[in-house]
C-alpha positions in Angstrom: 144.2 22.0 -9.3 147.2 20.7 -7.3 149.7 21.2 -4.8 153.4 20.3 -5.1 155.2 18.3 -2.4 158.4 20.2 -1.9 160.7 17.0 -0.9 159.6 14.9 -4.0 158.1 17.4 -6.5 155.2 15.2 -6.6 151.9 16.8 -7.6 149.0 16.1 -5.4 145.2 16.9 -6.4 143.3 19.1 -4.2 139.9 20.0 -3.3 138.5 23.4 -2.0 135.4 22.9 -0.2 133.2 24.8 2.6 134.3 24.4 6.1 132.0 22.5 8.1 130.8 23.6 11.8 132.6 20.8 13.1 136.1 21.7 11.5 136.3 24.9 13.7 137.1 22.8 16.9 140.3 21.6 15.2 141.4 24.9 13.8 143.7 26.3 16.6 145.8 29.6 16.2 149.0 27.6 16.7 148.6 25.8 13.5 146.5 28.2 11.5 147.5 31.6 13.1 143.9 33.1 13.6 140.8 32.3 15.6 138.6 31.2 12.7 135.6 31.0 14.7 135.2 34.7 14.2 134.9 34.0 10.3 131.8 31.6 10.9 129.3 34.3 9.4 131.1 34.3 6.0 132.0 32.0 3.3 135.0 30.0 4.7 136.5 27.3 2.7 139.3 24.7 3.4 142.0 23.4 1.0 143.1 19.8 1.4 144.6 17.0 -0.6 141.9 15.0 -2.3 141.1 11.9 -0.2 142.6 13.5 2.9 140.8 15.2 5.9 144.1 17.3 6.8 143.5 20.9 6.2 146.4 22.5 4.6 145.0 26.0 3.9 141.8 28.1 4.9 140.3 31.0 3.0 137.4 33.4 4.3 135.5 35.4 1.7 133.1 38.2 1.5 131.2 38.7 -1.7 130.5 42.6 -2.3 128.3 42.5 -5.4 127.8 46.5 -5.6 131.9 46.7 -6.3 131.7 43.4 -8.6 134.5 42.3 -5.9 135.1 39.1 -4.0 137.2 40.3 -0.7 139.4 37.8 0.8 139.0 38.5 4.6 141.7 36.0 5.7 143.7 33.5 4.1 146.3 31.2 5.8 148.3 27.9 5.1 148.9 25.6 8.2 152.3 26.3 10.0 154.1 23.6 8.3 153.4 24.7 4.9 154.9 28.3 5.5 158.2 29.6 4.8 161.3 27.9 3.5 160.6 24.4 5.1 157.1 24.0 4.0 155.7 20.5 2.9 153.6 21.7 0.0 153.8 24.7 -2.6 150.9 26.5 -4.2 148.5 26.3 -1.4 147.7 30.2 -1.0 147.9 30.6 -4.9 145.3 28.0 -5.2 143.0 29.7 -2.8 143.4 32.9 -4.3 142.7 31.3 -7.8 139.5 29.8 -6.2 138.2 33.1 -5.0 139.0 34.4 -8.6 137.0 31.8 -10.1 133.9 32.8 -7.8 134.5 36.2 -8.9 134.7 35.7 -12.7 131.4 33.3 -12.4 129.6 35.9 -10.5 130.9 39.3 -12.2 132.3 38.3 -15.6 134.5 41.0 -17.0 133.9 43.3 -14.1 135.5 40.8 -11.7 137.9 41.7 -9.0 139.6 39.9 -5.8 140.9 42.0 -3.2 142.6 41.6 0.2 144.1 43.9 3.0 147.5 41.9 3.5 150.0 42.6 6.4 152.5 45.0 5.4 155.4 42.5 5.4 153.4 40.2 2.9 152.2 42.7 0.4 155.0 42.9 -1.9 154.8 39.3 -2.1 151.2 39.3 -3.3 152.3 42.0 -5.7 155.1 39.8 -7.3 153.6 36.5 -7.1 150.0 37.0 -8.0 150.2 40.3 -10.2 148.1 42.3 -7.6 148.1 46.0 -7.5 147.8 48.5 -4.7 144.2 50.1 -4.4 144.0 52.3 -1.6 144.2 50.2 1.7 143.9 46.7 -0.2 145.5 44.8 -3.0 143.4 43.7 -5.9 143.4 41.8 -9.1 141.2 42.3 -11.9 140.7 41.2 -15.6 142.8 40.3 -17.4 145.3 39.5 -14.9 142.6 37.5 -12.8 142.3 35.2 -15.8 146.1 34.7 -16.0 146.1 33.7 -12.2 143.3 31.1 -12.7 144.9 29.6 -15.7 148.3 29.2 -13.9 146.8 27.3 -11.0 143.8 25.5 -12.5 145.3 24.2 -15.7 144.2 20.6 -15.8 
């Protein structure tokens, strides 16, 4: 999996690894938009360029096995990677693909990934990641979930 540096088009290999307890001290709302300390009871992962310590994105997951679903509780990119002037592309997509890989590994053909987006970004998730409106959430299931994984994890 990789991100693309917008200024040069260079690809940089990434790693998505569990957030460590010590990481929460450096995750401020001004850079990461949320109070991530509230997510400490869930599975929280950080995305960074391999070999770097700078966190480019964060995702909090909740597994809901009775519904064969992985729910994305929170997802963010760092402030410098949001909008038109972002430094790297594909951060959010890689994190959604990561959640999708967990769902497929856990629930096979029944795999589902869901999230409850802010209303202003819902259409972006529908257009970019093939998510569908499912009540109050958006979700992606097989076979689209496999297409998403393939498009972000294609090495």
